[in-house]
C-alpha positions as CSV (number, residue, x, y, z in Angstrom):
1,X,19.1,-0.9,9.8
2,X,15.3,-1.6,10.2
3,X,14.7,-5.2,11.3
4,X,13.4,-7.4,8.6
5,X,10.7,-8.8,10.8
6,X,8.8,-5.5,11.0
7,X,7.9,-5.8,7.3
8,X,5.1,-8.3,8.0
9,X,4.3,-7.2,11.5
10,X,0.8,-6.5,12.9
11,X,1.2,-5.0,16.4
12,X,-1.1,-5.2,19.3
13,X,-0.7,-2.8,22.2
14,X,-1.5,-4.0,25.7
15,X,-2.1,-2.0,28.9
16,X,-1.1,-4.8,31.3
17,X,-3.4,-4.0,34.2
18,X,-6.5,-4.2,31.9
19,X,-5.9,-7.0,29.5
20,X,-6.3,-10.3,31.4
21,X,-6.0,-11.5,35.0
22,X,-4.2,-14.8,34.9
23,X,-2.9,-15.0,38.5
24,X,-5.2,-14.0,41.3
25,X,-2.4,-14.5,43.8
26,X,-0.6,-11.3,42.8
27,X,-3.7,-9.1,42.9
28,X,-3.5,-6.1,45.3
29,X,-5.6,-6.2,48.4
30,X,-7.8,-3.3,47.2
31,X,-8.3,-4.6,43.7
32,X,-11.3,-3.2,41.8
33,X,-13.7,-5.6,40.1
34,X,-12.8,-6.5,36.5
35,X,-14.6,-4.1,34.2
36,X,-15.0,-1.3,36.8
37,X,-14.9,2.3,35.5
38,X,-11.2,2.9,35.0
39,X,-9.5,5.4,37.3
40,X,-6.0,6.9,37.6
41,X,-5.5,5.1,40.9
42,X,-7.3,1.7,40.8
43,X,-5.9,-1.7,39.8
44,X,-8.0,-4.4,38.2
45,X,-5.6,-7.3,38.2
46,X,-4.3,-7.7,34.7
47,X,-0.9,-9.4,34.7
48,X,1.8,-11.2,32.7
49,X,0.1,-14.6,33.4
50,X,-3.0,-13.2,31.8
51,X,-1.1,-12.2,28.6
52,X,0.5,-15.6,28.5
53,X,-3.0,-17.3,28.7
54,X,-4.3,-15.1,25.9
55,X,-1.5,-15.6,23.4
56,X,-3.7,-18.0,21.6
57,X,-6.2,-15.2,21.2
58,X,-3.6,-13.0,19.7
59,X,-2.3,-15.7,17.3
60,X,-5.9,-16.4,16.2
61,X,-6.4,-12.7,15.6
62,X,-3.3,-12.7,13.4
63,X,-1.1,-10.6,15.6
64,X,2.7,-11.2,15.4
65,X,4.1,-8.4,17.6
66,X,3.1,-7.0,20.9
67,X,3.9,-3.6,22.5
68,X,3.5,-3.6,26.3
69,X,2.9,-0.5,28.3
70,X,5.4,-0.3,31.3
71,X,5.8,-3.5,33.3
72,X,8.5,-2.4,35.8
73,X,8.0,-1.7,39.5
74,X,5.9,1.5,40.0
75,X,3.2,2.8,42.3
76,X,0.6,3.6,39.6
77,X,-1.5,1.4,37.3
78,X,0.1,3.0,34.2
79,X,3.7,2.6,35.6
80,X,5.2,5.6,33.9
81,X,6.6,6.6,37.3
82,X,9.2,3.9,37.5
83,X,10.6,2.8,40.9
84,X,13.0,0.1,39.7
85,X,13.8,-0.6,36.0
86,X,15.3,-4.0,36.8
87,X,12.3,-5.4,38.6
88,X,8.9,-6.6,37.2
89,X,6.1,-5.0,39.2
90,X,5.0,-7.8,41.6
91,X,1.3,-6.9,40.8
92,X,2.1,-8.2,37.2
93,X,4.2,-11.1,38.2
94,X,8.0,-11.8,38.5
95,X,11.0,-12.5,36.3
96,X,9.9,-16.1,35.8
97,X,6.5,-15.0,34.5
98,X,8.4,-12.6,32.2
99,X,10.6,-15.3,30.9
100,X,7.6,-17.6,30.3
101,X,5.9,-14.8,28.4
102,X,9.0,-14.3,26.2
103,X,9.3,-18.0,25.6
104,X,5.7,-18.6,24.7
105,X,5.5,-15.5,22.6
106,X,8.6,-16.4,20.5
107,X,7.4,-20.0,20.2
108,X,4.2,-18.7,18.7
109,X,6.0,-16.3,16.4
110,X,5.3,-13.1,18.4
111,X,7.8,-10.4,19.0
112,X,7.6,-8.4,22.3
113,X,8.7,-4.8,22.7
114,X,8.7,-2.9,26.1
115,X,7.9,0.7,27.0
116,X,11.1,2.5,27.8
117,X,10.4,5.5,30.1
118,X,13.8,7.2,30.4
119,X,13.0,10.9,30.5
120,X,11.7,10.7,34.0
121,X,11.3,8.4,37.0
122,X,9.0,8.0,40.0
123,X,9.7,9.7,43.3
124,X,10.5,6.3,44.8
125,X,13.3,5.6,42.3
126,X,16.5,5.1,44.4
127,X,18.4,8.2,43.1
128,X,15.5,10.6,43.8
129,X,14.7,8.9,47.1
130,X,18.3,9.5,48.2
131,X,17.9,13.2,47.3
132,X,14.8,13.5,49.4
133,X,16.7,11.8,52.3
134,X,20.1,13.5,52.0
135,X,19.4,16.8,50.2
136,X,22.4,18.6,49.0
137,X,24.7,15.9,50.3
138,X,23.1,13.2,48.1
139,X,25.6,11.6,45.7
140,X,22.7,11.6,43.2
141,X,21.8,15.3,43.2
142,X,23.1,15.7,39.7
143,X,20.9,12.9,38.4
144,X,18.0,15.4,38.3
145,X,17.5,19.1,37.7
146,X,17.2,20.4,41.3
147,X,16.3,24.0,41.6
148,X,16.1,24.3,45.4
149,X,16.9,22.3,48.6
150,X,15.2,20.9,50.6
151,X,13.1,19.3,47.9
152,X,9.3,19.3,48.4
153,X,8.0,16.3,46.4
154,X,4.7,15.4,48.1
155,X,2.7,18.5,49.0
156,X,-0.1,19.5,46.6
157,X,0.6,21.6,43.6
158,X,3.1,21.7,40.7
159,X,6.8,20.8,41.1
160,X,8.9,23.9,41.9
161,X,12.0,22.6,43.6
162,X,12.9,20.4,40.6
163,X,12.1,20.0,36.9
164,X,9.4,17.3,36.4
165,X,7.5,16.1,33.3
166,X,4.7,18.6,32.7
167,X,5.4,19.8,36.3
168,X,3.9,16.7,37.9
169,X,5.7,16.2,41.2
170,X,5.4,12.4,40.8
171,X,7.5,12.4,37.6
172,X,10.9,14.1,38.3
173,X,13.0,14.5,35.1
174,X,16.3,12.7,34.8
175,X,19.4,14.6,33.8
176,X,20.2,12.4,30.8
177,X,23.3,14.6,30.1
178,X,24.9,13.1,33.2
179,X,27.3,10.3,32.1
180,X,26.3,8.2,35.2
181,X,22.6,8.5,34.3
182,X,23.4,7.5,30.7
183,X,25.4,4.5,31.8
184,X,22.5,3.4,34.0
185,X,19.9,3.8,31.2
186,X,22.0,2.0,28.7
187,X,22.5,-0.9,31.1
188,X,18.7,-1.1,31.6
189,X,18.2,-1.1,27.8
190,X,20.8,-3.9,27.2
191,X,19.6,-6.0,30.2
192,X,16.1,-6.6,28.9
193,X,17.2,-7.0,25.3
194,X,19.6,-9.7,26.6
195,X,16.6,-11.5,28.2
196,X,14.9,-11.8,24.9
197,X,13.0,-8.5,24.4
198,X,12.7,-7.6,20.7
199,X,12.8,-3.9,21.1
200,X,11.8,-0.7,22.9
201,X,9.1,1.8,22.4
202,X,10.6,5.1,23.7
203,X,8.4,7.3,25.8
204,X,8.5,11.1,25.0
205,X,12.0,10.8,23.4
206,X,11.8,14.4,22.1
207,X,12.1,15.6,25.7
208,X,15.5,14.0,25.8
209,X,16.5,16.4,23.0
210,X,20.1,15.1,22.7
211,X,21.1,13.4,19.4
212,X,24.2,12.0,20.9
213,X,22.3,10.3,23.7
214,X,19.9,8.5,21.2
215,X,22.7,7.6,18.9
216,X,24.5,5.9,21.7
217,X,21.3,4.3,23.0
218,X,20.7,2.9,19.5
219,X,24.3,1.6,19.3
220,X,24.1,-0.1,22.7
221,X,20.7,-1.8,21.9
222,X,21.7,-2.9,18.3
223,X,25.0,-4.2,19.7
224,X,23.1,-6.5,22.0
225,X,20.6,-7.5,19.3
226,X,20.9,-6.1,15.7
227,X,17.3,-7.1,15.0
228,X,15.9,-5.1,18.0
229,X,13.2,-2.6,17.0
230,X,13.3,1.0,18.2
231,X,10.0,2.9,18.1
232,X,9.8,6.5,19.1
233,X,6.7,8.2,20.5
234,X,6.7,11.3,18.3
235,X,3.4,13.0,17.6
236,X,4.2,15.0,14.5
237,X,5.7,14.4,11.1
238,X,9.4,14.7,12.2
239,X,12.1,13.4,9.9
240,X,14.9,14.1,12.3
241,X,13.9,11.2,14.5
242,X,13.8,8.6,11.7
243,X,17.3,7.6,10.8
244,X,20.3,5.5,11.7
245,X,21.1,7.8,14.7
246,X,17.7,7.6,16.2
247,X,14.8,5.2,15.7
248,X,13.6,2.6,13.2
249,X,10.0,3.8,13.4
250,X,7.7,6.5,14.8
251,X,4.2,6.2,16.2
252,X,2.2,7.6,13.3
253,X,-0.3,9.8,15.2
254,X,-0.8,12.2,12.2
255,X,-2.2,9.3,10.2
256,X,-4.7,8.5,12.9
257,X,-5.9,12.1,12.8
258,X,-6.2,12.1,9.0
259,X,-8.2,8.9,9.0
260,X,-10.6,10.3,11.5
261,X,-10.9,13.6,9.7
262,X,-11.7,11.9,6.4
263,X,-14.3,9.5,7.9
264,X,-16.0,12.4,9.7
265,X,-16.0,14.5,6.5
266,X,-13.7,17.1,7.9
267,X,-11.2,16.5,5.1
268,X,-11.9,15.3,1.5
269,X,-10.3,12.2,0.1
270,X,-8.0,14.4,-1.9
271,X,-6.8,16.2,1.2
272,X,-6.2,12.9,2.9
273,X,-4.1,11.7,0.0
274,X,-2.1,15.0,-0.1
275,X,-1.3,14.9,3.6
276,X,-0.3,11.2,3.3
277,X,2.0,11.7,0.4
278,X,3.5,14.9,1.9
279,X,4.4,13.0,5.0
280,X,6.0,10.1,3.0
281,X,8.0,12.6,0.9
282,X,9.7,13.8,4.1
283,X,10.9,10.3,5.3
284,X,13.5,8.0,3.8
285,X,11.7,5.6,1.3
286,X,12.8,2.5,3.3
287,X,11.2,3.9,6.5
288,X,7.7,4.3,5.1
289,X,6.8,0.7,5.4
290,X,8.1,0.6,9.0
291,X,5.9,3.5,10.3
292,X,3.8,2.4,13.3
293,X,0.3,3.2,12.1
294,X,-2.3,3.3,14.8
295,X,-6.0,4.2,15.3
296,X,-5.6,4.7,19.1
297,X,-3.4,4.2,22.1
298,X,-3.5,4.7,25.9
299,X,-3.0,8.4,25.2
300,X,-6.0,9.0,22.9
301,X,-9.7,8.5,23.0
302,X,-10.7,5.1,21.5
303,X,-11.4,4.9,17.8
304,X,-15.0,3.8,18.6
305,X,-15.5,7.0,20.5
306,X,-13.7,9.2,18.1
307,X,-16.0,8.0,15.3
308,X,-19.1,8.6,17.3
309,X,-19.7,4.8,18.0
310,X,-20.4,4.1,14.3
311,X,-19.5,0.5,13.7
312,X,-19.5,1.1,10.0
313,X,-17.0,4.0,10.2
314,X,-14.8,2.0,12.6
315,X,-14.8,-0.9,10.1
316,X,-13.7,1.6,7.4
317,X,-10.9,2.9,9.7
318,X,-9.6,-0.6,10.1
319,X,-9.8,-1.1,6.3
320,X,-7.6,1.9,5.7
321,X,-5.2,1.0,8.6
322,X,-4.7,-2.6,7.3
323,X,-4.2,-1.7,3.6
324,X,-1.9,1.2,3.8
325,X,2.0,1.1,3.8
326,X,3.4,0.8,7.3
327,X,3.1,-1.4,10.3
328,X,-0.5,-1.5,11.5
329,X,-1.1,-1.5,15.3
330,X,-4.2,-2.3,17.2
331,X,-4.9,-1.0,20.7
332,X,-6.2,-3.8,22.9
333,X,-10.0,-4.0,22.8
334,X,-10.5,-1.8,19.7
335,X,-11.1,-4.9,17.7
336,X,-14.1,-5.8,19.9
337,X,-15.6,-2.3,20.0
338,X,-14.4,-0.9,23.3
339,X,-15.2,2.7,23.7
340,X,-13.8,5.4,25.9
341,X,-12.6,9.0,26.0
342,X,-9.1,10.1,27.0
343,X,-7.1,8.8,29.9
344,X,-8.3,7.1,32.1
345,X,-11.5,6.2,30.2
346,X,-9.5,4.7,27.3
347,X,-8.0,2.1,29.6
348,X,-11.0,-0.1,30.3
349,X,-10.6,-3.8,31.1
350,X,-10.8,-6.1,28.1
351,X,-14.2,-7.8,27.8
352,X,-13.7,-11.6,27.4
353,X,-17.4,-12.5,27.4
354,X,-18.1,-13.1,23.6
355,X,-21.7,-12.1,24.1
356,X,-20.6,-8.6,25.1
357,X,-18.0,-8.2,22.3
358,X,-18.8,-6.7,18.9
359,X,-18.4,-9.9,17.0
360,X,-19.1,-8.3,13.6
361,X,-16.2,-5.9,14.1
362,X,-13.9,-8.6,15.4
363,X,-14.6,-10.8,12.4
364,X,-14.0,-7.9,10.1
365,X,-10.6,-7.1,11.7
366,X,-9.5,-10.7,11.7
367,X,-10.4,-11.0,8.0
368,X,-8.4,-7.9,7.1
369,X,-5.4,-9.0,9.2
370,X,-5.6,-12.4,7.5
371,X,-5.4,-10.8,4.0
372,X,-2.5,-8.6,5.1
373,X,-0.6,-11.6,6.4
374,X,-1.3,-13.7,3.3
375,X,-0.5,-11.0,0.7
376,X,2.9,-9.3,0.9
377,X,1.5,-6.8,-1.6
378,X,-0.5,-5.3,1.3
379,X,2.6,-5.1,3.4
380,X,5.2,-3.9,0.9
381,X,3.5,-3.1,-2.4
382,X,3.5,0.3,-4.0
383,X,0.7,2.8,-3.3
384,X,-1.1,4.6,-6.1
385,X,-3.9,7.1,-5.4
386,X,-7.0,6.9,-7.6
387,X,-8.9,10.1,-8.2
388,X,-12.7,10.1,-8.2
389,X,-13.7,13.4,-9.9
390,X,-15.9,15.7,-7.9
391,X,-16.5,13.2,-5.1
392,X,-14.8,14.0,-1.8
393,X,-16.5,11.1,-0.1
394,X,-14.7,8.3,-2.1
395,X,-11.2,7.3,-1.1
396,X,-9.7,4.9,-3.6
397,X,-6.1,3.6,-4.0
398,X,-4.1,0.7,-5.4
399,X,-1.6,-1.5,-3.6
400,X,0.4,-3.6,-6.1
401,X,3.5,-5.5,-6.8
402,X,4.6,-8.0,-9.5
403,X,2.3,-10.7,-8.1
404,X,-0.9,-9.0,-7.1
405,X,-3.0,-5.9,-7.5
406,X,-5.6,-4.6,-5.0
407,X,-8.0,-1.7,-5.3
408,X,-9.3,-0.2,-2.1
409,X,-12.5,1.8,-2.4
410,X,-14.1,3.5,0.6
411,X,-17.4,5.4,0.7
412,X,-17.7,7.4,3.9
413,X,-21.1,9.0,3.0
414,X,-24.5,8.0,4.2
415,X,-25.8,7.4,0.6
416,X,-25.0,5.1,-2.3
417,X,-22.3,6.5,-4.5
418,X,-22.1,5.6,-8.2
419,X,-18.6,6.2,-9.4
420,X,-16.2,5.6,-12.3
421,X,-12.6,4.6,-11.5
422,X,-9.9,5.3,-14.1
423,X,-7.5,2.4,-13.6
424,X,-3.9,2.5,-15.1
425,X,-3.8,0.6,-18.4
426,X,-0.5,-0.9,-17.3
427,X,-2.1,-2.9,-14.5
428,X,-5.7,-3.6,-15.8
429,X,-6.3,-5.1,-19.2
430,X,-9.6,-5.5,-21.0
431,X,-11.4,-8.4,-19.5
432,X,-9.6,-8.2,-16.1
433,X,-11.9,-9.4,-13.3
434,X,-11.9,-7.7,-9.8
435,X,-13.3,-9.7,-6.9
436,X,-14.3,-8.0,-3.6
437,X,-12.7,-10.0,-0.9
438,X,-15.0,-8.3,1.7
439,X,-18.2,-9.2,-0.1
440,X,-19.6,-11.0,-3.2
441,X,-19.2,-8.3,-5.8
442,X,-17.3,-9.1,-9.0
443,X,-16.4,-6.5,-11.6
444,X,-15.1,-7.0,-15.1
445,X,-13.2,-4.3,-16.9
446,X,-14.6,-3.8,-20.4
447,X,-12.8,-2.0,-23.1
448,X,-9.2,-0.6,-23.3
449,X,-9.6,2.7,-21.5
450,X,-9.3,1.2,-18.0
451,X,-12.6,2.7,-16.8
452,X,-15.1,0.7,-14.8
453,X,-18.2,1.8,-12.9
454,X,-19.4,0.6,-9.6
455,X,-22.0,1.5,-7.0
456,X,-20.7,1.6,-3.4
457,X,-23.3,1.3,-0.6
458,X,-23.2,3.9,2.2
459,X,-20.3,3.7,4.7
460,X,-18.9,0.7,2.9
461,X,-15.5,-0.4,1.8
462,X,-14.4,-2.8,-1.0
463,X,-11.1,-4.6,-1.1
464,X,-10.9,-5.6,-4.8
465,X,-8.4,-8.2,-5.9
C-alpha cells in the first residue's frame, strides 16, 4: 500500500555535508572552506544542525518531504561506505540532533526518509574488519563474498580477494543471502523507522537481486510503520520493482533524460509523450502518481549544466517536473541555479548569500510548487496530451479533475511560435476563459470547435487555468 502522504509530496534531496553548517563544534580539523571546489575526500561542515536551522527555508519553498543522503558513521563525505548503521556520523551530529531534526520536521509537516545502503559496507564495518583481523577464522567470513585469504583491502587497484561494488576495495559487497546478514539489515531498517523516520531510499537495490529479501524487508518496515515510504534507486523503466513485494516508488531517471532530450531538441514533443505514456503503461495505475520524478541527484550532472546554463530552459524543466503526474523532487541548490558536472562537481556547497543566488529561478520554482500544493489537480489529476500539428517544439498537455482544468504549453525553440490548440469539447465550452498563472495572458475560447490560437514567446511556458 503506497502511503497516502506521498500524493501531495514535493521532495527535496539533501547531501548533508554541503547543505548548511549549523554546528561548528563538530567540524573536522581539516575542514575545507564552505563553497570550496568539491572533492571526493574533503569535508565542508554541513550537518544535521544546519538542516534543522534551514527547515524554515524548506517550508517557505513549499517542500513537505526530505530525502537525506547517508548520515551514518563513515569515512567519506558521501558516506556510502558505512562503518556503523546504528550511529550518526559525529561530523553530522549525534542522536539528539537527529531526534531534534525529526521533531522539528514533523512539527512543520515535513517527512524525512533516509538512504539505506545495504548492498555493501565500508571496510571499517565491524564484520569486514573482523575478517581483515582474523582471516579464515573470522565468524563473519560468510557475511561477504571472499575469494581468497588473506584479504588485501588497502593496496592500490581493484578488489580481487572479495567481491566489491564496481570492484572498489572500499565497498565490500554484503552476502545478503546469509540469514545473519538479513537479520542485521532488517534490525537497522526497523530501528530508524521506530525513531520516527518516514521511509527509506534504497541504494542500488537491483544489485541485491533477491525478491524474497526485498519482500521481507518491506514486511519488516511496514510492520513497524504502515505509512513508511520505500523508494528504490532503479535507473530504468522496470515494472518488477514496483509492487507490493518491493517498493512504493522508483527514482524516475528515465523522465529526467526525456525532459532534457526534449528541451535540447534531441527528441520531439511527440516522442517525449510516447516515451512517457509507454512507461506509464508498464506500471500499475496507482503507482504512476507515486513515481519519484527528478531533474538531478548526487549521481548526475546538475540540471543547470545539463541544459547548458540556460535559465530559460531550466525554468521550463521545472515547469514540466511540477505539472506532471508523480512526486516531484528537487536536488538541493538546483532551485537557486547551482551548476556542476558529475560527481563530485554536482555536490557543491549550498549558496546562502541571496546576492549570489538566481532569485528569478528561485521565485519561479516557489511559484510552481505553490500551485502544485494548492491544486490537487496538479497532483492527482488525469493527463491528456495535446497534439500541435507539425511543430515538434511545442509540448502541450492537460491536467484535470472534476474541479479544475490546466493546460500546460511549452515552447522550447528560440523563436515565437504561433500555434492552434485543439481542446476537447467536453472540457472547454464556448466562452471559456484561460488565464496564464505564470504571466498576464488571458485567452477566450470562441466558437464550439474547441480551437484557440496563441503566440508563445521563445523558451517560454504557460500554465493556463
